[in-house]
C-alpha positions as CSV (number, residue, x, y, z in Angstrom):
1,M,38.2,-14.5,10.7
2,E,40.3,-12.9,13.4
3,L,38.8,-13.1,16.9
4,I,37.3,-9.8,17.9
5,T,37.8,-8.6,21.5
6,P,34.5,-7.1,22.8
7,T,34.7,-3.4,23.7
8,L,32.5,-1.1,25.8
9,Q,31.3,0.5,22.6
10,M,30.3,-2.9,21.2
11,W,28.3,-3.8,24.3
12,L,26.6,-0.3,24.3
13,T,25.8,-0.8,20.6
14,F,24.2,-4.2,21.4
15,A,22.2,-2.6,24.2
16,I,20.9,0.2,21.9
17,I,19.9,-2.5,19.4
18,L,18.0,-4.4,22.0
19,G,16.4,-1.1,23.2
20,A,15.4,-0.3,19.6
21,I,13.8,-3.7,19.2
22,A,11.8,-3.2,22.4
23,A,10.7,0.3,21.4
24,Y,9.6,-0.8,17.9
25,S,7.6,-3.6,19.5
26,Y,5.8,-1.3,21.9
27,D,2.8,0.1,20.0
28,R,2.5,3.3,22.2
29,I,5.8,4.7,21.1
30,P,5.7,6.1,17.5
31,L,8.2,4.6,15.2
32,E,9.6,8.0,14.4
33,I,10.5,8.7,18.0
34,S,12.0,5.3,18.5
35,S,14.2,5.8,15.3
36,I,15.4,9.3,16.1
37,T,16.1,8.4,19.8
38,T,18.2,5.4,18.5
39,V,20.2,7.7,16.3
40,A,20.7,10.2,19.1
41,L,21.9,7.6,21.5
42,L,24.5,6.3,19.0
43,L,25.7,9.9,18.4
44,L,26.2,10.4,22.1
45,V,28.0,7.1,22.6
46,F,30.5,7.6,19.9
47,E,31.0,11.3,20.7
48,L,31.6,10.7,24.4
49,L,33.4,7.4,24.0
50,P,35.1,7.6,20.6
51,L,36.5,4.3,19.2
52,T,39.7,4.7,17.2
53,G,41.6,2.4,14.9
54,D,45.3,1.5,14.9
55,D,46.1,4.8,13.1
56,G,44.3,6.8,15.7
57,T,41.4,7.9,13.5
58,P,37.8,7.3,14.7
59,T,36.2,4.1,13.3
60,V,32.7,5.5,13.7
61,T,32.0,9.2,13.0
62,V,29.0,11.5,13.1
63,R,29.1,11.7,9.4
64,Q,29.0,7.9,9.0
65,L,26.1,7.5,11.5
66,L,24.0,10.1,9.7
67,A,24.9,9.0,6.2
68,G,22.1,6.5,6.2
69,F,19.6,9.3,5.7
70,A,21.2,10.1,2.4
71,D,21.8,6.4,1.4
72,P,21.1,5.7,-2.2
73,A,19.0,2.7,-1.3
74,L,16.8,4.9,0.9
75,I,16.5,7.5,-1.9
76,T,15.6,4.7,-4.3
77,I,12.8,3.6,-2.0
78,M,11.4,7.1,-1.7
79,A,11.5,7.6,-5.4
80,L,9.8,4.3,-6.1
81,L,7.1,5.3,-3.7
82,V,6.5,8.4,-5.7
83,V,6.4,6.5,-9.0
84,G,3.8,4.1,-7.4
85,Q,1.8,7.1,-6.2
86,G,1.7,8.4,-9.7
87,L,0.1,5.2,-10.9
88,V,-2.5,5.5,-8.1
89,Q,-3.3,9.2,-8.7
90,T,-3.9,8.7,-12.5
91,G,-5.9,5.5,-12.0
92,A,-3.4,3.7,-14.3
93,L,-4.1,0.3,-12.7
94,Q,-7.9,0.7,-12.7
95,G,-8.3,-0.6,-16.3
96,P,-6.7,-4.0,-15.6
97,A,-8.5,-4.1,-12.3
98,R,-11.9,-3.4,-14.0
99,A,-11.2,-6.2,-16.5
100,L,-10.6,-8.6,-13.6
101,M,-13.9,-7.6,-12.1
102,I,-15.7,-8.5,-15.3
103,L,-14.0,-11.8,-15.4
104,G,-14.8,-12.4,-11.8
105,A,-18.6,-12.2,-12.6
106,R,-18.3,-15.5,-14.5
107,Y,-15.3,-17.3,-12.8
108,P,-15.0,-15.9,-9.3
109,A,-12.9,-18.7,-7.8
110,G,-10.4,-18.8,-10.6
111,T,-10.3,-15.0,-10.7
112,V,-9.3,-14.7,-7.1
113,I,-6.4,-17.0,-7.8
114,L,-5.6,-15.0,-10.9
115,C,-5.7,-11.8,-8.9
116,F,-3.2,-13.3,-6.4
117,L,-0.9,-14.2,-9.3
118,V,-1.2,-10.7,-10.8
119,V,-0.5,-9.1,-7.4
120,M,2.5,-11.3,-6.8
121,I,4.0,-10.7,-10.3
122,V,3.4,-6.9,-10.2
123,S,4.8,-6.7,-6.7
124,A,8.1,-8.1,-8.1
125,V,8.7,-4.9,-10.0
126,L,6.6,-2.3,-8.1
127,N,6.3,-1.2,-4.5
128,N,3.6,-3.5,-3.2
129,T,1.7,-0.9,-1.1
130,P,-0.1,0.9,-4.0
131,V,-0.8,-2.6,-5.6
132,V,-2.5,-3.8,-2.4
133,V,-4.4,-0.5,-2.1
134,M,-5.7,-1.0,-5.6
135,F,-6.7,-4.6,-5.1
136,I,-8.4,-4.3,-1.7
137,P,-11.9,-3.4,-3.1
138,I,-11.5,-5.9,-6.0
139,M,-10.7,-8.8,-3.6
140,A,-13.6,-7.8,-1.3
141,A,-16.1,-7.9,-4.2
142,L,-14.8,-11.2,-5.5
143,G,-14.9,-12.7,-2.0
144,E,-18.6,-11.8,-1.8
145,K,-19.2,-13.6,-5.1
146,L,-17.6,-16.7,-3.6
147,G,-19.8,-16.5,-0.5
148,Q,-16.7,-15.6,1.5
149,R,-16.1,-12.5,3.7
150,A,-13.3,-10.0,3.4
151,A,-11.3,-11.8,6.1
152,M,-10.8,-14.8,3.7
153,V,-9.0,-12.7,1.0
154,M,-7.5,-9.6,2.6
155,M,-4.6,-11.1,4.6
156,P,-3.8,-13.5,1.7
157,L,-3.7,-10.4,-0.5
158,S,-1.0,-8.8,1.7
159,F,1.0,-12.0,2.0
160,V,1.2,-12.7,-1.8
161,A,2.3,-9.1,-2.3
162,I,5.1,-9.7,0.2
163,L,6.0,-13.0,-1.4
164,G,6.2,-11.4,-4.8
165,G,8.8,-9.0,-3.6
166,N,11.3,-11.9,-3.3
167,M,11.6,-12.2,-7.1
168,T,13.6,-9.2,-8.2
169,V,16.1,-6.6,-6.8
170,I,13.4,-3.9,-6.7
171,G,10.7,-6.2,-5.4
172,S,10.8,-4.6,-1.9
173,S,12.7,-2.0,0.0
174,T,14.2,-4.8,2.0
175,N,16.0,-6.2,-1.1
176,L,17.4,-2.8,-1.9
177,L,18.6,-2.1,1.6
178,A,20.3,-5.5,2.0
179,I,21.9,-5.3,-1.4
180,G,23.1,-1.7,-0.6
181,A,24.6,-2.9,2.7
182,Y,26.2,-5.8,0.9
183,G,27.8,-3.5,-1.6
184,R,29.1,-1.2,1.1
185,A,30.7,-4.2,2.8
186,G,32.6,-5.1,-0.3
187,G,30.2,-7.5,-2.0
188,E,29.9,-7.8,-5.8
189,A,27.1,-6.1,-7.8
190,V,23.8,-8.0,-7.7
191,G,21.9,-8.2,-11.0
192,F,18.2,-7.5,-11.4
193,F,17.2,-11.1,-11.9
194,D,20.1,-12.8,-10.0
195,F,17.8,-14.4,-7.4
196,T,14.6,-14.7,-9.4
197,V,14.7,-18.5,-9.5
198,P,15.0,-19.1,-5.7
199,G,12.7,-16.2,-5.1
200,T,10.0,-17.6,-7.4
201,V,10.3,-21.1,-5.8
202,L,9.6,-19.5,-2.3
203,A,6.9,-17.3,-3.7
204,F,4.9,-20.1,-5.3
205,T,5.4,-22.3,-2.2
206,G,3.9,-19.6,-0.1
207,L,1.1,-19.0,-2.7
208,L,0.1,-22.7,-2.4
209,Y,-0.3,-22.3,1.3
210,V,-2.2,-19.0,1.0
211,I,-4.7,-20.6,-1.4
212,T,-5.3,-24.0,0.2
213,I,-4.6,-23.9,4.0
214,M,-4.7,-20.3,5.1
215,P,-8.4,-19.7,4.6
216,R,-9.1,-22.5,7.1
217,L,-7.1,-20.6,9.8
218,L,-8.9,-17.2,9.4
219,V,-11.9,-16.1,11.3
220,D,-14.7,-14.0,9.8
221,R,-15.6,-11.1,12.0
222,S,-17.3,-9.0,9.4
223,G,-20.9,-9.9,10.3
224,M,-21.0,-7.7,13.4
225,A,-18.9,-5.1,11.8
226,K,-21.4,-4.8,9.0
227,Q,-24.2,-4.4,11.5
228,L,-22.3,-1.6,13.2
229,A,-21.1,-0.1,9.8
230,G,-20.8,3.7,9.8
231,S,-19.9,6.1,7.1
232,S,-18.2,3.5,4.9
233,G,-21.6,2.0,3.9
234,K,-23.8,5.1,3.8
235,Q,-25.6,5.9,0.6
236,F,-25.9,9.2,-1.3
237,L,-28.5,10.0,-3.8
238,F,-27.0,10.8,-7.3
239,Q,-28.6,12.2,-10.4
240,I,-27.7,10.6,-13.8
241,E,-29.0,11.8,-17.1
242,L,-28.7,8.8,-19.5
243,E,-26.7,9.5,-22.7
244,P,-26.6,7.1,-25.6
245,S,-23.2,5.8,-24.6
246,N,-24.2,5.1,-21.0
247,K,-24.1,1.4,-20.1
248,M,-27.2,1.8,-18.1
249,V,-29.3,2.3,-21.2
250,G,-31.2,-0.8,-22.1
251,Q,-31.2,-2.2,-18.5
252,Q,-34.6,-3.9,-17.9
253,A,-36.4,-4.3,-14.6
254,V,-37.1,-7.9,-13.4
255,A,-39.5,-8.4,-10.5
256,G,-39.4,-4.7,-9.8
257,L,-35.6,-4.4,-9.7
258,F,-32.7,-3.9,-12.1
259,P,-30.5,-7.0,-11.7
260,G,-27.9,-5.6,-14.0
261,L,-27.2,-2.7,-11.6
262,K,-26.2,-4.8,-8.5
263,D,-24.6,-2.0,-6.5
264,L,-27.1,0.7,-7.3
265,T,-30.7,1.3,-6.1
266,I,-32.9,3.3,-8.5
267,R,-35.2,5.5,-6.4
268,M,-36.9,7.4,-9.3
269,I,-36.9,7.7,-13.0
270,Q,-37.8,11.0,-14.5
271,R,-39.0,10.4,-18.1
272,G,-40.2,13.7,-19.5
273,P,-43.0,14.9,-17.4
274,E,-43.6,11.4,-16.0
275,K,-42.1,10.2,-12.7
276,L,-41.6,6.4,-12.4
277,L,-41.4,5.1,-8.9
278,P,-40.6,1.6,-7.6
279,P,-41.5,-1.2,-7.9
280,Y,-40.7,-1.1,-11.6
281,D,-42.7,-3.4,-13.9
282,D,-41.6,-3.8,-17.5
283,V,-39.5,-0.7,-17.4
284,T,-36.4,-0.4,-19.6
285,L,-34.0,2.5,-19.1
286,R,-33.9,4.8,-22.2
287,T,-31.7,7.6,-23.5
288,G,-32.8,10.9,-22.0
289,D,-34.1,9.4,-18.7
290,V,-33.0,11.2,-15.6
291,V,-32.4,8.6,-13.0
292,M,-32.1,9.1,-9.2
293,V,-29.7,6.5,-7.9
294,A,-28.8,5.6,-4.3
295,A,-25.3,4.2,-4.0
296,T,-22.2,4.4,-1.7
297,R,-19.6,6.9,-2.4
298,S,-17.0,4.3,-3.5
299,V,-19.4,2.8,-6.1
300,M,-20.2,6.1,-7.6
301,M,-16.5,7.2,-7.6
302,D,-15.7,4.0,-9.6
303,M,-18.4,4.8,-12.1
304,L,-17.2,8.4,-12.3
305,N,-13.6,7.3,-12.9
306,A,-14.9,5.0,-15.7
307,S,-17.1,7.7,-17.3
308,P,-16.1,11.2,-16.1
309,D,-19.2,12.8,-17.8
310,M,-21.7,10.4,-16.4
311,L,-22.9,12.2,-13.3
312,T,-25.1,15.3,-13.5
313,S,-24.6,17.8,-10.8
314,A,-27.4,18.4,-8.3
315,E,-28.1,21.7,-10.0
316,G,-28.9,19.7,-13.2
317,E,-25.8,20.6,-15.1
318,T,-22.7,18.7,-16.1
319,D,-19.5,19.6,-14.4
320,E,-17.8,21.4,-17.3
321,D,-16.0,24.1,-15.4
322,S,-13.9,21.7,-13.4
323,E,-13.1,19.7,-16.5
324,N,-11.9,22.8,-18.3
325,D,-9.9,24.5,-15.6
326,G,-7.1,22.0,-15.9
327,G,-6.9,21.7,-12.1
328,R,-7.0,18.5,-10.2
329,R,-10.4,17.6,-8.7
330,M,-11.1,16.5,-5.2
331,V,-14.2,15.0,-3.6
332,A,-15.3,15.6,0.0
333,E,-18.3,15.5,2.2
334,A,-19.9,18.6,3.8
335,V,-22.7,18.9,6.3
336,I,-25.3,21.7,6.0
337,A,-25.0,23.7,9.2
338,P,-27.8,24.8,11.5
339,A,-29.2,28.2,10.4
340,S,-27.5,27.8,7.0
341,R,-28.7,29.9,4.1
342,L,-29.1,26.6,2.2
343,D,-31.8,25.4,4.5
344,G,-35.1,25.3,2.7
345,R,-33.6,26.1,-0.7
346,T,-32.7,24.1,-3.7
347,L,-29.1,24.2,-4.8
348,A,-30.0,26.2,-7.9
349,Q,-31.7,28.8,-5.7
350,S,-28.8,28.9,-3.2
351,G,-26.1,29.6,-5.8
352,F,-23.8,27.2,-4.1
353,R,-21.8,26.4,-7.2
354,A,-21.3,30.0,-8.2
355,E,-20.3,31.0,-4.7
356,T,-17.9,28.1,-3.9
357,G,-16.8,26.8,-7.3
358,C,-17.8,23.3,-6.0
359,T,-20.3,20.9,-7.7
360,V,-22.7,18.9,-5.6
361,L,-22.7,15.4,-6.9
362,G,-25.0,13.7,-4.3
363,V,-27.0,14.3,-1.2
364,Q,-27.5,12.0,1.9
365,R,-30.5,12.5,4.2
366,R,-30.9,10.0,7.1
367,S,-34.3,11.1,8.2
368,R,-36.4,9.8,5.3
369,M,-36.1,8.4,1.8
370,I,-35.7,11.0,-1.0
371,R,-38.0,10.5,-4.0
372,A,-37.3,13.8,-5.9
373,A,-34.8,15.0,-8.4
374,L,-31.8,16.6,-6.7
375,S,-32.2,19.7,-8.7
376,Q,-35.7,20.1,-7.1
377,L,-34.8,18.9,-3.6
378,R,-35.1,21.5,-0.8
379,L,-32.1,21.0,1.5
380,E,-32.3,20.7,5.2
381,A,-29.8,21.2,8.1
382,G,-28.0,18.0,8.6
383,D,-28.0,16.9,5.0
384,V,-24.6,15.6,3.8
385,L,-23.4,16.9,0.5
386,L,-20.9,15.1,-1.7
387,V,-19.0,17.9,-3.4
388,M,-16.4,18.0,-6.1
389,G,-14.1,20.8,-7.1
390,T,-10.4,21.8,-7.2
391,R,-8.5,21.4,-4.0
392,T,-8.4,25.1,-3.5
393,N,-12.2,25.4,-3.8
394,V,-13.0,22.4,-1.7
395,M,-10.6,23.4,1.1
396,S,-12.0,26.9,1.1
397,L,-15.3,25.4,2.4
398,R,-13.6,25.4,5.8
399,G,-14.4,29.1,6.1
400,N,-17.9,28.7,4.7
401,R,-20.6,29.3,7.4
402,D,-23.3,27.4,5.5
403,V,-21.6,24.0,5.5
404,L,-19.2,22.1,7.8
405,L,-16.4,20.5,5.7
406,M,-15.4,17.0,6.9
407,E,-11.7,17.2,5.9
408,S,-11.0,13.6,6.7
409,S,-13.4,12.6,3.9
410,A,-11.5,14.5,1.2
411,S,-9.8,12.5,-1.5
412,D,-8.4,13.2,-4.9
413,V,-10.2,12.2,-8.1
414,P,-7.8,10.2,-10.4
415,H,-6.6,12.1,-13.4
416,Q,-7.2,9.3,-15.8
417,E,-6.3,11.2,-18.9
418,F,-2.7,11.0,-17.6
419,A,-2.8,7.3,-17.0
420,P,-1.0,6.4,-20.3
421,R,1.8,8.7,-19.3
422,A,2.1,7.1,-15.9
423,Q,2.1,3.6,-17.5
424,W,4.8,4.5,-20.0
425,I,7.0,6.1,-17.2
426,F,6.5,3.0,-15.0
427,A,7.4,0.7,-17.9
428,G,10.5,2.8,-18.6
429,V,11.6,2.6,-15.0
430,V,11.2,-1.2,-14.9
431,L,12.8,-1.9,-18.3
432,T,15.7,0.5,-17.7
433,A,16.4,-1.0,-14.2
434,A,16.1,-4.5,-15.5
435,S,18.4,-4.0,-18.5
436,G,21.1,-2.4,-16.4
437,M,21.2,0.7,-18.7
438,L,21.2,2.9,-15.6
439,P,21.6,2.3,-11.9
440,I,18.3,1.7,-10.1
441,T,18.8,4.8,-8.0
442,I,19.1,7.1,-11.0
443,T,16.2,5.3,-12.8
444,A,13.9,5.7,-9.9
445,I,14.7,9.3,-9.4
446,V,14.2,10.1,-13.1
447,G,10.9,8.2,-13.0
448,A,9.7,10.2,-10.0
449,V,10.7,13.5,-11.6
450,L,8.9,12.5,-14.9
451,M,5.8,11.8,-12.9
452,L,5.9,15.3,-11.5
453,I,6.8,17.0,-14.8
454,T,4.1,15.3,-16.8
455,R,1.5,16.2,-14.1
456,C,0.7,12.6,-13.2
457,L,0.8,13.9,-9.6
458,N,1.6,17.2,-7.9
459,V,4.2,18.0,-5.3
460,R,1.7,17.6,-2.4
461,Q,0.8,14.1,-3.6
462,A,4.4,13.2,-4.1
463,G,5.2,14.4,-0.6
464,R,2.4,12.4,0.8
465,A,3.8,9.2,-0.8
466,I,7.0,9.6,1.1
467,D,6.4,7.9,4.5
468,R,8.3,9.6,7.2
469,R,8.2,6.4,9.3
470,V,10.0,4.6,6.5
471,F,12.5,7.4,6.2
472,T,13.4,7.6,9.9
473,I,13.4,3.8,10.6
474,V,15.7,3.2,7.6
475,G,18.0,5.9,8.6
476,A,18.2,4.5,12.2
477,A,18.7,1.0,10.9
478,L,21.6,2.1,8.7
479,A,23.1,3.9,11.7
480,L,22.8,0.8,13.8
481,G,24.4,-1.2,11.0
482,T,27.3,1.3,10.8
483,A,27.9,1.1,14.6
484,L,27.6,-2.7,14.5
485,Q,30.2,-3.0,11.8
486,G,32.5,-0.2,13.1
487,T,32.7,-1.8,16.6
488,G,33.3,-5.2,15.2
489,G,30.0,-6.4,16.6
490,A,29.0,-8.0,13.3
491,A,32.2,-10.0,13.1
492,W,31.9,-11.0,16.8
493,L,28.4,-12.3,16.3
494,A,29.4,-14.2,13.2
495,H,32.3,-15.8,15.1
496,T,30.0,-16.7,18.0
497,V,27.4,-18.3,15.8
498,I,30.1,-20.4,14.1
499,E,31.5,-21.5,17.5
500,V,28.0,-22.6,18.6
501,L,27.4,-24.6,15.4
502,R,31.0,-25.7,14.8
503,G,31.1,-29.0,12.9
504,A,27.7,-28.6,11.4
505,P,27.3,-28.6,7.6
506,V,27.1,-25.3,5.8
507,W,23.5,-25.8,4.9
508,V,22.5,-26.3,8.5
509,L,24.2,-23.0,9.5
510,L,22.5,-21.3,6.5
511,S,19.1,-22.7,7.5
512,G,19.5,-21.6,11.1
513,F,20.6,-18.1,10.1
514,F,17.6,-17.8,7.8
515,L,15.2,-18.8,10.6
516,L,16.8,-16.3,13.0
517,V,16.3,-13.5,10.6
518,A,12.8,-14.5,9.7
519,L,11.7,-14.6,13.4
520,L,13.4,-11.3,14.2
521,T,11.9,-9.4,11.3
522,N,8.4,-9.8,12.8
523,V,9.5,-8.0,15.9
524,L,11.9,-5.5,14.4
525,S,11.3,-3.7,11.1
526,N,12.1,-5.8,8.1
527,N,14.3,-3.0,6.8
528,A,16.2,-2.7,10.0
529,T,16.7,-6.5,10.1
530,A,18.0,-6.5,6.6
531,V,20.6,-3.8,7.3
532,L,21.7,-5.3,10.6
533,F,22.2,-8.9,9.4
534,T,23.7,-8.2,5.9
535,P,27.2,-7.6,7.3
536,I,26.8,-10.6,9.6
537,A,25.9,-12.7,6.6
538,L,29.0,-11.5,4.7
539,S,31.2,-12.3,7.7
540,L,29.8,-15.8,8.0
541,A,30.3,-16.5,4.4
542,T,33.9,-15.3,4.6
543,E,34.6,-17.3,7.7
544,L,33.2,-20.5,6.1
545,G,34.9,-19.9,2.8
546,V,31.7,-20.1,0.7
547,P,30.1,-17.7,-1.8
548,P,28.2,-14.9,0.0
549,M,25.1,-15.0,-2.2
550,P,23.3,-17.8,-0.3
551,F,23.8,-15.9,3.0
552,L,22.7,-12.6,1.4
553,L,19.5,-14.4,0.2
554,A,19.0,-15.7,3.8
555,V,18.8,-12.1,4.9
556,I,16.6,-10.9,2.0
557,F,14.1,-13.8,2.1
558,G,14.2,-14.0,5.9
559,A,13.6,-10.3,6.3
560,N,10.7,-10.5,3.9
561,C,8.9,-13.2,6.1
562,S,6.8,-10.4,7.7
563,F,3.8,-12.6,8.3
564,A,3.3,-13.1,12.0
565,T,2.5,-9.6,13.2
566,P,0.5,-6.8,11.6
567,M,3.1,-4.1,12.3
568,S,5.9,-6.1,10.6
569,Y,4.9,-4.8,7.1
570,Q,2.8,-1.9,5.8
571,T,0.5,-4.0,3.7
572,N,-0.4,-6.0,6.8
573,L,-1.6,-2.8,8.4
574,L,-3.5,-1.8,5.2
575,V,-5.6,-5.0,5.3
576,M,-6.2,-5.2,9.0
577,A,-9.2,-2.9,9.1
578,P,-11.1,-4.2,6.0
579,G,-10.4,-7.8,7.0
580,H,-11.5,-7.1,10.7
581,Y,-8.4,-8.9,11.9
582,H,-7.0,-9.1,15.4
583,F,-3.3,-9.4,16.3
584,A,-3.8,-13.2,17.0
585,D,-5.0,-13.7,13.4
586,F,-1.7,-12.8,12.0
587,V,0.1,-15.0,14.5
588,R,-2.1,-18.0,13.8
589,A,-2.1,-17.7,10.0
590,G,1.3,-16.2,9.4
591,T,3.5,-18.3,11.7
592,P,3.0,-21.5,9.7
593,L,3.9,-19.6,6.5
594,I,7.2,-18.5,8.0
595,F,8.2,-22.1,8.8
596,L,7.0,-23.3,5.3
597,V,9.1,-20.7,3.6
598,W,12.0,-21.7,5.9
599,L,11.6,-25.3,4.9
600,A,11.5,-24.5,1.2
601,F,14.6,-22.3,1.6
602,T,16.5,-25.0,3.5
603,I,15.7,-27.6,0.8
604,F,16.2,-25.5,-2.4
605,V,18.8,-22.8,-1.8
606,P,21.7,-25.0,-0.5
607,W,21.1,-27.4,-3.5
608,Y,20.8,-24.5,-6.0
609,Y,24.1,-23.0,-4.9
610,G,25.9,-26.3,-4.5
611,L,26.3,-26.2,-0.7
612,V,25.2,-29.9,-0.2
């Protein structure tokens, strides 16, 4: 490799890179601002101080710096996020998740390990964010059965999802970006399973650590959090009329309680004209019973997803209208306002459903325990209603003077009748990409379009799946990579590293390069790290005269070692709240995993590719 003479533009590029790292590390600066500022500085530098080649043409242009925002790898990431959102919005993963919950009742310890394996394998072919979102409540429930708190399973859940992304080309956005940068730099095409073997070795090495050692390093802080629990643990009163197909039929009370209904508290049973109140002695639930159940919103939503016709509205009617209108349903909480017309009336008397088009599923009253059927309950100011309706009807409650809509509580009800469509589309995307019939970019875009056309999700939900932070940071990282390569900075860094390690075996240089990337990815974005170091990896391999694939894998696997900080990967941020983690928890539990993966990489990859 020819020695590169440093230029002013190169040093300014290095300065912008260091500034970007510092900005990304500073929590008070939004990632979007840091990314756009980085791109703006690069545009200014190469506009005011143009760098030209031997033929007088600019080596770094405005078009090249902004091309990252239309990069096929970035478009692929956005499309895969939409495909994953389609699975979430249809509840396509809830069937398998529910089966794991049933298995966990008998074999909780083995089921936790099985869940980790499932998450790791699924994350190899699907964006891991929706996978982690789906498994957070499952892992919390299984952790309780093991006598463990959420802290013992939440961070491991995130880590196994990240490890699973090492096994295929589409396992993570990092893989796609690094391979895209590799292709732009002149590298050969990388097949879907080309690095599955080394990726699997690293993934299972990390899994062994996650299962055996990591729980000993985590601290349970959920005790105090539960004492201070707010809305997440509040219970609503729901009304259920037992049909013959309802699984609650046949449940028998033991010592005054119903042990088969662990997450539910039965407040009253209306059996014809008779009212049965706790404690219940020798009572068996029958078809036709109207049961008043106290439960959290999440528990009842899970039951509603499993049996859409199970709940009876507070007016005493099933929710047929919202089922027949073909629209998507939304659930939200609304507080009865002072001086509301609902105060002192039952819902049937108020005409709430006829006026708003929303069905009241449950009621929460903090002042005292409710022991009456919801259809007969006289509402009071301050009662919280759990309402369900189309998005238009629910959002129209913002202008209703009788209730105060809590918009932050609004969430979509999964359209489970479309789940088979989403599953088939997802399977088609994976199989088509894996077989090489179509490029991954085309496959992902077609999959996203099919999710929209088949109504697995709407445009609003698809737009919400596209994270603007990911979009801006990837665009900025690609701009930095373009500047680094155009100024010769990548080649200069590669030459400097070789000079420092001159005389060392190739596997030593490869190992050191991996460790550098792995440490930097926890400060800088993993996507930015992958884009910045891929051209350097290719330059190093060219300088040493060895195949570039091991050095490309050092970038991919190293950039995926996002374990030591919560902001290094999105799934880490997802589990931080339910696990009640502090920043130091990630440093304490994640740092050893980085070095363990580094050790496994150093031992296996050089041997696997014949570098020792």
